[in-house]
Residue frames as a rotation matrix with the C-alpha (Angstrom) as fourth column:
MET 1
-0.044 -0.973 0.228 -9.51
0.672 0.140 0.727 -19.77
-0.739 0.186 0.648 -43.42
CYS 2
0.936 0.266 -0.230 -8.58
0.002 -0.658 -0.753 -16.99
-0.351 0.704 -0.617 -45.80
THR 3
0.256 -0.840 0.478 -5.75
0.966 0.212 -0.146 -16.11
0.022 0.499 0.866 -48.09
VAL 4
0.791 -0.099 -0.604 -3.59
0.004 -0.986 0.168 -13.04
-0.612 -0.135 -0.779 -47.69
THR 5
0.611 -0.571 0.548 -1.31
0.772 0.277 -0.572 -12.08
0.175 0.773 0.610 -50.43
LEU 6
0.562 -0.535 -0.631 1.86
0.181 -0.665 0.725 -10.16
-0.807 -0.522 -0.277 -49.74
GLU 7
0.686 -0.498 0.530 4.08
0.540 -0.141 -0.830 -8.28
0.488 0.855 0.172 -52.17
TYR 8
0.842 -0.466 -0.271 7.37
-0.051 -0.569 0.821 -7.20
-0.537 -0.677 -0.503 -50.94
ASN 9
0.569 -0.759 -0.316 10.93
-0.724 -0.280 -0.631 -6.39
0.391 0.587 -0.709 -52.23
GLN 10
0.948 -0.227 -0.221 12.92
0.279 0.930 0.239 -9.66
0.152 -0.288 0.945 -51.89
ASN 11
0.045 -0.983 0.178 16.06
0.549 -0.125 -0.826 -7.56
0.835 0.135 0.534 -51.86
ASN 12
0.081 0.022 0.996 15.06
-0.637 -0.768 0.069 -5.74
0.766 -0.641 -0.048 -48.71
ALA 13
-0.669 -0.437 -0.601 16.48
0.122 0.733 -0.669 -7.35
0.733 -0.521 -0.437 -45.72
LEU 14
-0.878 0.401 0.261 14.02
-0.418 -0.379 -0.826 -5.70
-0.232 -0.834 0.500 -43.36
ALA 15
0.069 0.899 -0.433 11.11
-0.986 0.128 0.109 -7.01
0.154 0.419 0.895 -45.47
ARG 16
-0.066 -0.184 -0.981 12.57
-0.313 0.937 -0.155 -10.48
0.947 0.297 -0.119 -45.34
ARG 17
-0.944 -0.328 -0.047 13.05
-0.008 0.165 -0.986 -10.37
0.331 -0.930 -0.158 -41.60
LYS 18
-0.519 0.818 0.247 9.40
-0.813 -0.383 -0.439 -9.13
-0.265 -0.429 0.864 -41.06
LEU 19
0.233 0.606 -0.760 8.09
-0.812 0.552 0.191 -11.97
0.536 0.573 0.621 -43.39
ALA 20
-0.419 -0.456 -0.785 10.28
0.075 0.844 -0.530 -14.62
0.905 -0.282 -0.320 -41.44
ALA 21
-0.965 0.097 0.243 8.97
-0.257 -0.166 -0.952 -13.22
-0.052 -0.981 0.185 -38.11
LEU 22
-0.155 0.980 -0.125 5.34
-0.985 -0.163 -0.052 -13.48
-0.072 0.115 0.991 -39.35
LEU 23
0.259 0.216 -0.942 5.77
-0.536 0.843 0.046 -16.98
0.804 0.493 0.334 -40.55
ALA 24
-0.727 -0.639 -0.252 7.60
-0.078 0.441 -0.894 -17.95
0.682 -0.631 -0.370 -37.28
THR 25
-0.606 0.498 0.620 4.53
-0.782 -0.231 -0.578 -17.24
-0.145 -0.836 0.530 -35.20
GLY 26
-0.949 0.233 0.212 2.84
0.247 0.968 0.044 -20.23
-0.194 0.094 -0.976 -36.71
LEU 27
-0.202 0.945 -0.257 -0.27
0.047 -0.253 -0.966 -18.33
-0.978 -0.208 0.007 -37.50
PHE 28
0.602 0.289 -0.744 0.45
-0.684 -0.294 -0.668 -18.06
-0.412 0.911 0.021 -41.14
VAL 29
0.081 -0.563 0.822 1.80
0.353 0.788 0.505 -20.54
-0.932 0.250 0.263 -43.70
LYS 30
-0.419 -0.365 -0.831 3.45
-0.709 -0.440 0.551 -20.01
-0.567 0.820 -0.074 -47.04
LYS 31
0.204 0.418 0.885 1.64
0.308 0.831 -0.463 -21.50
-0.929 0.367 0.041 -49.90
ASN 32
-0.852 -0.416 0.319 2.28
0.383 -0.079 0.920 -21.71
-0.358 0.906 0.226 -53.62
ILE 33
-0.557 0.662 -0.502 -0.03
-0.758 -0.652 -0.019 -19.80
-0.340 0.370 0.865 -55.90
GLN 34
-0.613 0.314 -0.725 -0.98
-0.453 0.612 0.648 -23.03
0.647 0.726 -0.233 -57.58
GLU 35
-0.739 0.291 -0.608 -2.47
0.575 0.742 -0.343 -24.22
0.352 -0.603 -0.716 -54.30
ALA 36
-0.893 0.422 0.156 -4.83
-0.440 -0.892 -0.102 -21.32
0.096 -0.160 0.982 -54.23
TYR 37
-0.528 0.785 0.325 -8.49
0.140 0.458 -0.878 -22.12
-0.838 -0.418 -0.352 -53.09
LYS 38
-0.928 0.338 -0.154 -10.83
-0.170 -0.018 0.985 -23.03
0.331 0.941 0.074 -55.92
PRO 39
-0.423 0.813 0.400 -14.52
-0.745 -0.061 -0.664 -22.79
-0.516 -0.579 0.632 -55.08
THR 40
-0.780 0.245 0.575 -16.70
0.339 0.939 0.060 -25.76
-0.526 0.242 -0.816 -55.69
PRO 41
-0.771 0.540 0.338 -19.58
0.247 -0.236 0.940 -25.50
0.587 0.808 0.049 -58.24
GLU 42
0.113 0.852 -0.511 -22.04
0.880 0.153 0.450 -25.60
0.462 -0.500 -0.732 -55.31
GLU 43
-0.133 -0.198 -0.971 -20.34
0.783 -0.622 0.019 -22.60
-0.608 -0.758 0.238 -53.82
VAL 44
-0.973 -0.224 0.061 -20.37
0.199 -0.665 0.720 -20.76
-0.121 0.712 0.691 -57.03
GLU 45
-0.411 0.898 0.155 -23.99
0.529 0.097 0.843 -21.43
0.743 0.429 -0.515 -57.42
ALA 46
0.236 0.476 -0.847 -24.70
0.970 -0.062 0.235 -20.35
0.060 -0.877 -0.477 -53.87
HIS 47
-0.563 -0.460 -0.687 -22.79
0.444 -0.869 0.218 -17.08
-0.697 -0.182 0.693 -54.34
ARG 48
-0.911 0.277 0.305 -24.80
0.159 -0.447 0.880 -16.35
0.380 0.851 0.363 -57.56
GLN 49
0.003 0.978 -0.209 -28.11
0.754 0.135 0.643 -16.97
0.657 -0.160 -0.737 -55.74
CYS 50
0.088 -0.033 -0.996 -26.96
0.886 -0.454 0.094 -14.70
-0.455 -0.890 -0.011 -52.85
ARG 51
-0.837 -0.518 -0.177 -25.92
0.346 -0.751 0.563 -11.99
-0.425 0.410 0.807 -55.36
ASP 52
-0.689 0.653 0.314 -29.12
0.287 -0.151 0.946 -12.23
0.665 0.742 -0.083 -57.40
ALA 53
0.167 0.793 -0.586 -31.18
0.928 0.073 0.365 -11.95
0.332 -0.605 -0.724 -54.16
PHE 54
-0.231 -0.403 -0.886 -29.20
0.628 -0.757 0.181 -8.86
-0.743 -0.514 0.428 -53.02
LEU 55
-0.976 -0.211 0.051 -29.70
0.177 -0.636 0.751 -7.20
-0.126 0.742 0.658 -56.40
GLU 56
-0.336 0.928 0.160 -33.43
0.566 0.063 0.822 -7.87
0.753 0.367 -0.546 -56.54
HIS 57
0.294 0.376 -0.879 -33.91
0.941 -0.276 0.196 -6.49
-0.169 -0.885 -0.435 -53.02
SER 58
-0.587 -0.534 -0.608 -31.82
0.424 -0.843 0.332 -3.44
-0.690 -0.063 0.721 -53.98
ARG 59
-0.866 0.315 0.389 -33.97
0.286 -0.327 0.901 -2.84
0.411 0.891 0.193 -57.04
LYS 60
0.048 0.970 -0.238 -37.15
0.823 0.097 0.560 -3.11
0.566 -0.223 -0.793 -55.00
THR 61
0.277 0.019 -0.961 -35.93
0.840 -0.490 0.232 -0.69
-0.467 -0.871 -0.152 -52.13
MET 62
-0.633 -0.594 -0.496 -34.28
0.376 -0.796 0.474 1.87
-0.677 0.114 0.727 -54.39
ALA 63
-0.512 0.424 0.747 -37.09
0.811 -0.048 0.583 2.17
0.283 0.904 -0.319 -57.04
PRO 64
0.613 0.785 -0.091 -39.25
0.776 -0.577 0.255 4.57
0.147 -0.227 -0.963 -55.03
ILE 65
0.169 -0.617 -0.769 -36.11
0.350 -0.692 0.632 6.74
-0.922 -0.375 0.099 -54.12
ILE 66
-0.751 -0.560 0.349 -34.93
0.462 -0.069 0.884 6.79
-0.471 0.825 0.311 -57.71
ALA 67
-0.194 0.792 0.579 -38.52
0.927 -0.045 0.373 7.69
0.322 0.609 -0.725 -58.98
ARG 68
0.511 0.374 -0.774 -38.80
0.744 -0.643 0.181 10.56
-0.429 -0.669 -0.607 -56.62
TYR 69
0.055 -0.654 -0.755 -35.96
0.094 -0.749 0.656 12.28
-0.994 -0.107 0.021 -58.28
LEU 70
-0.679 -0.207 0.704 -36.91
0.667 0.225 0.710 11.63
-0.306 0.952 -0.015 -61.94
């Protein structure tokens, strides 16, 4: 599941019709902004660990390339 944010001119009839057609397919639902997804502390920590691992790997692999040009 993912969240898609749309901005449109509410005074534009074509934009309203397109949005209504999109919602009528049943593939999308309209949600209030207050209902937006909030990650759990476990998901936040998992993201941090993944980010840190990526940065560490990037430092190790790029160091020889950067040193070559210094």
